[in-house]
C-alpha positions in Angstrom: 23.4 2.2 -20.9 20.8 2.0 -18.2 17.2 2.1 -19.4 15.1 4.8 -17.7 11.8 3.3 -16.5 8.5 5.2 -16.4 6.8 2.3 -14.5 5.4 2.8 -11.0 6.6 -0.4 -9.4 4.8 -2.1 -6.5 8.0 -2.2 -4.6 9.6 1.1 -5.4 13.0 0.6 -3.8 13.4 -2.9 -5.2 15.4 -3.8 -8.3 13.1 -5.6 -10.8 15.0 -8.0 -13.2 13.6 -8.0 -16.7 11.7 -11.3 -17.0 12.2 -12.7 -20.5 10.7 -16.2 -20.7 9.1 -18.9 -18.7 8.8 -22.7 -19.1 7.3 -25.2 -16.7 8.2 -24.2 -13.1 11.1 -21.9 -14.2 11.5 -18.2 -15.2 14.5 -16.6 -16.9 15.5 -13.0 -16.8 17.3 -11.0 -19.5 20.7 -11.8 -17.9 20.0 -15.5 -18.4 19.5 -16.2 -14.7 17.0 -18.9 -13.9 14.4 -18.8 -11.1 12.3 -21.6 -9.8 8.7 -20.4 -9.2 8.0 -21.8 -5.8 4.9 -19.7 -5.3 3.4 -19.6 -8.7 3.8 -15.8 -8.5 1.0 -15.1 -6.0 -0.5 -18.7 -6.1 -1.6 -18.0 -9.7 0.4 -20.2 -12.0 -1.2 -23.7 -11.7 -0.4 -25.3 -15.0 3.1 -23.9 -15.4 4.7 -21.3 -17.6 4.9 -21.4 -21.4 2.1 -23.8 -22.2 1.8 -23.4 -26.0 -1.7 -24.6 -26.4 -3.0 -21.9 -24.0 -1.2 -19.2 -26.0 -2.5 -20.6 -29.2 -6.1 -20.6 -28.0 -5.8 -17.0 -27.0 -4.2 -16.0 -30.3 -6.8 -17.8 -32.4 -9.6 -16.1 -30.4 -8.0 -12.7 -30.7 -7.5 -13.2 -34.5 -11.2 -14.2 -34.8 -12.8 -11.7 -32.4 -11.0 -10.1 -29.5 -13.6 -7.8 -28.0 -17.3 -7.3 -28.0 -19.3 -5.5 -25.3 -21.0 -7.8 -22.8 -24.4 -6.1 -23.3 -24.4 -6.6 -27.0 -22.9 -10.0 -27.9 -21.9 -13.4 -26.5 -19.1 -15.6 -27.9 -18.6 -19.3 -28.3 -15.6 -19.2 -26.0 -17.7 -17.7 -23.2 -20.6 -20.1 -23.7 -18.4 -23.2 -23.9 -16.2 -22.2 -20.9 -19.4 -21.6 -18.8 -20.9 -24.9 -19.9 -17.8 -26.9 -18.9 -17.2 -25.0 -15.7 -20.8 -25.6 -14.6 -20.1 -29.3 -14.4 -17.3 -28.7 -11.9 -18.7 -26.0 -9.6 -20.3 -27.3 -6.3 -23.6 -25.5 -6.8 -26.9 -26.5 -8.5 -27.5 -24.9 -11.9 -24.7 -22.3 -11.7 -24.4 -19.2 -13.8 -21.3 -17.1 -14.2 -20.4 -13.5 -14.3 -17.0 -12.6 -15.8 -14.7 -9.8 -14.8 -10.9 -9.3 -14.8 -9.7 -9.7 -11.2 -10.4 -11.4 -7.9 -11.2 -8.0 -6.4 -13.9 -7.5 -9.1 -15.2 -11.0 -8.5 -15.8 -10.0 -4.9 -17.4 -6.7 -5.9 -19.7 -8.7 -8.1 -20.5 -11.1 -5.3 -21.5 -8.5 -2.8 -23.5 -6.5 -5.3 -25.3 -9.7 -6.3 -26.0 -10.6 -2.6 -27.4 -7.1 -2.0 -29.6 -7.1 -5.1 -30.8 -10.6 -4.5 -31.9 -9.8 -0.9 -33.8 -6.7 -2.2 -35.4 -8.9 -4.9 -36.5 -11.3 -2.1 -38.3 -8.4 -0.5 -35.7 -7.7 2.3 -34.2 -4.3 1.5 -32.9 -3.9 5.0 -30.2 -6.5 4.4 -27.2 -4.4 3.5 -24.5 -5.7 5.9 -21.7 -8.1 4.7 -19.8 -9.9 7.5 -16.3 -11.1 6.8 -13.3 -12.3 8.9 -10.2 -10.7 10.2 -7.0 -12.2 8.7 -8.8 -12.4 5.3 -7.9 -11.0 1.9 -10.7 -10.2 -0.5 -9.3 -7.6 -2.8 -7.9 -4.0 -3.2 -11.0 -2.2 -4.6 -13.0 -0.2 -2.0 -15.8 -2.7 -1.5 -13.5 -5.6 -1.3 -11.1 -3.7 0.9 -13.9 -3.0 3.4 -14.3 -6.8 3.7 -10.6 -7.6 3.8 -9.3 -8.3 7.2 -5.6 -7.5 6.5 -5.0 -4.4 8.7 -1.9 -3.1 6.9 -3.9 -2.8 3.7 -6.9 -1.2 5.3 -5.6 1.5 7.6 -4.6 4.1 5.0 -7.8 3.9 3.1 -10.3 3.3 5.9 -11.7 6.9 5.7 -12.7 6.2 2.1 -14.8 3.1 2.4 -17.8 2.0 4.5 -16.5 -0.6 6.8 -18.2 -3.9 7.4 -18.1 -6.1 10.5 -15.5 -8.8 10.9 -15.3 -11.9 13.1 -12.2 -13.9 14.2 -10.9 -16.6 11.7 -10.4 -20.3 12.3 -6.7 -19.9 13.0 -5.9 -22.7 15.4 -2.2 -22.0 15.6 -3.0 -18.6 17.0 -6.5 -19.1 18.3 -8.1 -15.7 18.9 -10.2 -17.3 21.7 -7.2 -18.6 23.6 -5.9 -16.6 26.6 -2.3 -15.5 26.1 0.4 -18.0 27.3 -2.3 -20.4 28.5 -0.6 -23.7 29.5 -1.0 -26.3 26.8 -2.7 -28.7 29.2 -5.5 -26.2 29.9 -6.1 -25.0 26.3 -9.6 -25.2 25.0 -8.5 -26.5 21.6 -10.4 -28.2 18.8 -12.5 -30.3 19.1 -13.4 -29.3 22.7 -13.6 -25.6 21.8 -17.1 -26.0 20.4 -16.0 -24.2 17.3 -16.1 -20.8 18.9 -14.7 -19.3 15.7 -17.8 -20.4 13.8 -20.2 -19.6 16.6 -18.9 -16.0 16.4 -20.8 -15.7 13.1 -24.1 -16.1 14.9 -23.0 -13.7 17.6 -22.2 -11.1 15.0 -25.4 -11.6 13.0 -27.5 -11.0 16.1 -25.4 -8.0 17.1 -25.9 -6.4 13.7 -29.6 -7.4 13.7 -30.4 -10.6 11.8 -32.7 -8.8 9.4 -29.9 -6.5 8.3 -27.2 -9.1 7.3 -27.1 -9.9 3.6 -24.2 -12.3 3.4 -21.1 -13.8 5.0 -17.9 -14.0 2.9 -14.9 -16.1 3.8 -12.0 -17.8 2.1 -12.6 -21.6 2.0 -8.9 -22.0 3.0 -7.2 -18.9 4.2 -4.8 -17.6 1.6 -2.0 -15.1 1.8 -2.8 -13.2 5.0 -2.8 -16.2 7.3 -0.9 -18.5 5.1 -2.7 -21.7 4.0 -4.9 -22.2 7.1 -7.5 -24.8 6.6 -10.4 -24.5 9.1 -11.0 -27.3 11.7 -13.4 -30.1 11.0 -17.0 -29.0 11.4 -16.3 -25.3 10.8 -17.9 -24.9 7.4 -21.0 -27.1 8.0 -21.7 -25.0 11.1 -21.3 -21.8 9.2 -23.7 -23.1 6.6 -26.3 -23.9 9.2 -26.0 -20.5 10.8 -26.4 -18.7 7.4 -29.5 -20.8 6.6 -30.9 -20.1 10.1 -30.9 -16.3 9.5 -31.4 -16.0 5.8 -27.8 -15.0 5.1 -26.1 -15.8 1.8 -22.8 -17.7 2.0 -20.1 -16.4 -0.3 -17.0 -18.7 -0.6 -13.9 -16.8 -1.8 -12.1 -19.3 -4.0 -9.8 -16.7 -5.7 -6.7 -18.4 -4.4 -7.9 -21.8 -3.3 -9.9 -22.6 -6.5 -9.0 -24.5 -9.6 -7.0 -27.3 -7.9 -4.8 -25.3 -5.6 -5.9 -27.3 -2.5 -6.1 -30.7 -4.3 -9.8 -30.3 -5.2 -11.3 -28.2 -7.9 -12.6 -25.8 -5.1 -11.4 -25.6 -1.5 -14.9 -25.7 -0.2 -15.3 -29.2 -1.5 -13.1 -30.5 1.2 -15.9 -29.6 3.7 -19.0 -30.9 1.9 -20.7 -27.5 1.8 -22.5 -25.7 -1.0 -22.2 -21.9 -1.0 -24.7 -19.5 -2.5 -22.0 -17.6 -4.3 -18.4 -18.5 -5.3 -15.7 -16.1 -6.4 -12.8 -17.3 -8.6 -9.7 -15.8 -10.1 -6.0 -16.5 -10.3 -6.1 -20.2 -11.4 -9.0 -19.6 -13.7 -6.5 -18.8 -16.4 -3.3 -19.7 -14.6 -1.9 -16.2 -15.1 -2.3 -16.3 -18.9 -5.0 -13.6 -18.9 -6.6 -11.3 -16.2 -10.0 -13.1 -15.7 -12.2 -13.7 -12.8 -15.6 -15.5 -12.4 -18.4 -15.2 -9.9 -20.7 -18.2 -9.7 -24.3 -17.8 -8.5 -27.3 -20.1 -8.4 -29.5 -20.0 -11.5 -32.7 -19.7 -9.4 -31.2 -16.5 -7.8 -30.4 -15.0 -11.2 -34.0 -15.7 -12.3 -35.4 -14.0 -9.1 -33.4 -10.8 -9.9 -34.5 -11.0 -13.6 -38.1 -11.2 -12.6 -38.0 -8.4 -10.0 -35.4 -6.0 -11.4 -34.9 -7.0 -15.1 -31.1 -6.9 -14.9 -28.2 -7.4 -12.5 -27.0 -3.8 -11.9 -23.3 -4.3 -12.5 -20.8 -4.3 -15.3 -17.4 -3.4 -16.7 -15.8 -2.6 -20.0 -13.8 -5.8 -20.1 -16.4 -8.1 -18.6 -17.2 -11.4 -20.4 -14.0 -11.0 -22.4 -13.7 -13.5 -25.3 -9.9 -13.9 -25.2 -10.1 -14.3 -21.4 -12.8 -17.0 -21.8 -10.6 -18.7 -24.4 -7.7 -18.7 -22.0 -9.9 -20.0 -19.2 -11.3 -22.8 -21.4 -7.8 -23.8 -22.5 -6.5 -23.9 -18.9 -9.5 -25.9 -17.7 -9.0 -28.5 -20.5 -5.3 -28.7 -19.7 -6.0 -29.3 -16.0 -8.5 -32.1 -16.9 -6.4 -33.7 -19.7 -3.3 -33.9 -17.4 -5.3 -34.8 -14.2 -3.5 -31.9 -12.5 -6.0 -31.4 -9.7 -5.3 -35.0 -8.5 -1.6 -34.3 -9.0 -2.0 -31.2 -6.7 -3.4 -33.4 -3.9 -0.7 -36.1 -4.2 2.2 -33.8 -4.7 1.0 -31.5 -1.9 1.4 -34.3 0.6 5.0 -34.9 -0.6 5.8 -31.2 -0.5 4.4 -30.9 3.0 6.5 -33.7 4.3 9.6 -32.2 2.7 8.9 -28.7 4.1 8.2 -30.1 7.6 11.4 -32.3 7.6 13.6 -29.4 6.4 12.1 -26.5 8.3 9.9 -27.8 11.0 12.5 -28.0 13.8 14.2 -24.7 13.1 14.0 -22.4 16.1 12.6 -19.6 14.0 9.8 -21.7 12.4 6.6 -21.9 14.4 4.3 -23.8 12.0 4.4 -25.5 8.7 0.8 -26.0 7.3 -1.0 -26.5 4.1 -3.3 -28.5 1.9 -2.8 -29.5 -1.7 -0.1 -27.3 -3.3 -0.8 -24.4 -1.0 1.6 -24.3 2.0 2.6 -21.7 4.5 5.7 -21.5 6.8 5.2 -19.2 9.7 8.2 -17.7 11.5 8.5 -16.9 15.2 11.0 -15.3 17.5 10.2 -17.8 20.2 8.6 -21.3 19.5 7.4 -21.8 23.0 5.4 -18.6 23.2 4.8 -18.2 19.4 6.0 -14.6 19.8 6.5 -13.0 16.4 9.5 -11.1 15.2 9.2 -7.3 15.5 7.5 -5.9 12.4 10.6 -3.7 11.8 12.7 -6.8 11.3 10.7 -7.6 8.0 11.7 -11.2 8.6 9.5 -12.8 5.9 10.5 -10.2 3.3 14.1 -10.8 4.0 13.7 -14.5 3.6 11.9 -14.0 0.3 14.7 -11.7 -0.9 17.4 -14.1 0.2 15.6 -16.9 -1.6 15.2 -14.7 -4.7 19.0 -14.1 -4.7 19.4 -17.8 -4.7 17.0 -18.3 -7.7 13.9 -19.2 -5.7 10.6 -17.3 -5.8 8.4 -17.5 -2.6 5.6 -15.2 -1.5 6.2 -13.2 1.7 3.4 -12.0 4.0 3.5 -9.8 7.1 0.9 -9.3 9.8 -0.5 -12.8 10.4 -0.1 -12.7 14.2 -2.1 -9.6 15.0 -2.5 -7.6 11.8 0.9 -5.9 12.1 3.4 -8.4 13.5 3.8 -12.0 12.2 5.8 -13.3 9.3 5.2 -16.2 6.8 6.0 -17.3 3.3 3.7 -19.0 0.9 4.8 -21.9 -1.2 2.4 -22.7 -4.0 4.2 -24.0 -7.1 2.7 -25.1 -10.4 1.0 -28.5 -10.3 3.5 -29.9 -12.8 6.3 -29.6 -10.3 8.5 -32.8 -10.0 9.8 -34.3 -6.8 13.3 -33.2 -7.7 12.1 -29.7 -8.2 10.4 -29.8 -4.8 13.7 -30.7 -3.3 15.3 -27.7 -5.0 12.6 -25.4 -3.6 13.0 -26.8 -0.1 16.7 -26.7 -0.2 16.9 -23.1 -1.3 14.2 -22.0 1.1 16.0 -23.6 4.0 19.3 -21.9 3.0 17.5 -18.5 2.9 15.8 -19.0 6.2 19.0 -20.0 7.9 20.8 -17.0 6.4 18.2 -14.5 7.6 17.8 -16.2 11.0 21.6 -16.0 11.6 21.6 -12.3 10.7 18.6 -11.7 13.0 20.3 -13.4 16.0 23.5 -11.5 15.3 21.6 -8.2 15.3 20.6 -8.9 18.9 17.0 -9.7 18.5 16.5 -12.2 21.3 13.5 -14.7 21.3 10.7 -13.8 23.6 11.0 -10.1 23.4 7.9 -9.4 21.3 5.0 -10.6 23.4 2.8 -13.7 23.6 1.1 -16.0 21.2 -2.4 -14.7 21.4 -4.0 -13.3 18.2 -5.5 -9.9 19.2 -5.8 -7.5 16.3 -6.8 -4.5 18.5 -9.0 -1.5 17.7 -10.3 -1.5 14.2 -8.9 -5.0 13.6 -9.5 -8.4 15.0 -10.5 -8.5 18.6 -12.8 -10.8 20.6 -16.5 -11.0 20.1 -19.1 -11.0 22.8 
C-alpha cells in the first residue's frame, strides 16, 4: 500500500526515497539501496554519517537540559563550545551569536554591522554591498544580498535590494569582452584585480559614508561552484574596507569547518574579517545550528551605547545544538580531518580532472580542499552554456542518483539563468577507493546525459558567448 504524504517537498515532482540510515560516506534507503554521498548533502556532512559519539553527546545534553531561553540562562555546552571555537577563528577576541541556519547567521551579521555603525556614531551607514553569483540565504535580508538571480526574482518586490558587484570568477571574467581572443585577454595577474577594485567603485557610487559592510563568500559556494578568488583579491578588499570604514563580513557557511582544507576559507588569504558567518559544517548536519563570530571590542561598543544587541530567536543559543557543535569540533580535531580535507582534496581534484577534464561538455574542473565544482558547457571554445531549458546539471545529478551517487546540481552560474555545474563535497573521511567510486559514477552520468543532449539536436555553440553578464537586476558591469 502506498503511503500518502502530507509533506511539501522541495522538488515537488521528484520521487523521494525514504532514507533509513547513514554510515560513513554512505546512505541507505528503505529498499536497501546504497548511495555514496559525494556532496555531503549540500556540502554539510563533513565528519560522515552515523558518528555515535555525536549522537551520544546530543542525547546526553537533551536528557540533562534540552532548552532554555537565551535571555535567561547559559549552558556549559554553549560556554565550552564558544571557548574552544575562539581558539580557531581568525579574529582577535571573538564572541559568538548562535542561531539555527546559515541564513540566520547572515541576518545576524548584517544586523550587527548596522547596529555597530550606529554605535560608532555613523547612523547613515545602512547599505550592505555583496556580489553577484553569491548565495547568502533564503530569508528576506539574506536574499537581498544573495546574487543568485533565479532565487531573487520572484521575491524581489518584498525585500529592500542591496548593491552587488561582480565576483572573482576568472573562468567567466565579467570584465572580459565576449569572445576576446586568448592572446589579448586581460587575465590575472595583469587585470589589476578589477573584481576587487569594483568594491571601491561601488562604495563611492553609494556614498562612502552610507556603506556599513561588504559581505562575500571566502570561496564561492554553490552558485558559482567552488571558485577560489585570485591571489591578492582578499587583501585588496580588506584594504578598501579599511579605507572607507566598511566592515568586512566573510561568509563561511559552506567553506568553514575544514571544507577548503583550512578551518576557515579566509585563512588561505591571510585576511582577518570583522564578522564571520558559519553554518553547515558547524555540526556536520547533526543539528541545525549556525554561528556568527564578531570582535569582542565591537560587542563591548554596542553594550556601552545600546545596552544590548537588538536581535534574537526562540531557538538561539540552543544547548543541544552547542553539544552537537562541540562534539563535531572535537571529532574534527581528534581525527585531524581538516588536514585530511586538504590532502584528500588534492587527490580528488586530480581524479576529477583526469576523468572529466577532457570531455567536450566539461568546461572547467575547479576546487580547493574537499569542495569541487565541475562546470558544463555546450562549447568548450566559447564557453557557451547549455540552454536553461536543457536542465543539464539537474539531469546529470539525477542520472548519478540513479546509479547510487549523490552530487549537488546548480544552474545559473554563467549569467544568472544559464550555466550548469555540479558540486562534489564529500565527507572528509572519504577513502581513495571511495573517491574512485564517486568519479567513476559521475563520469558515467555525465556521458549518459551528454549523449542524450547531442542526440536531441542541441549543437555546441548555439547558446552565445562566454562573457558573464547577468543583465538588468543581476550582474552587469560597474563603472
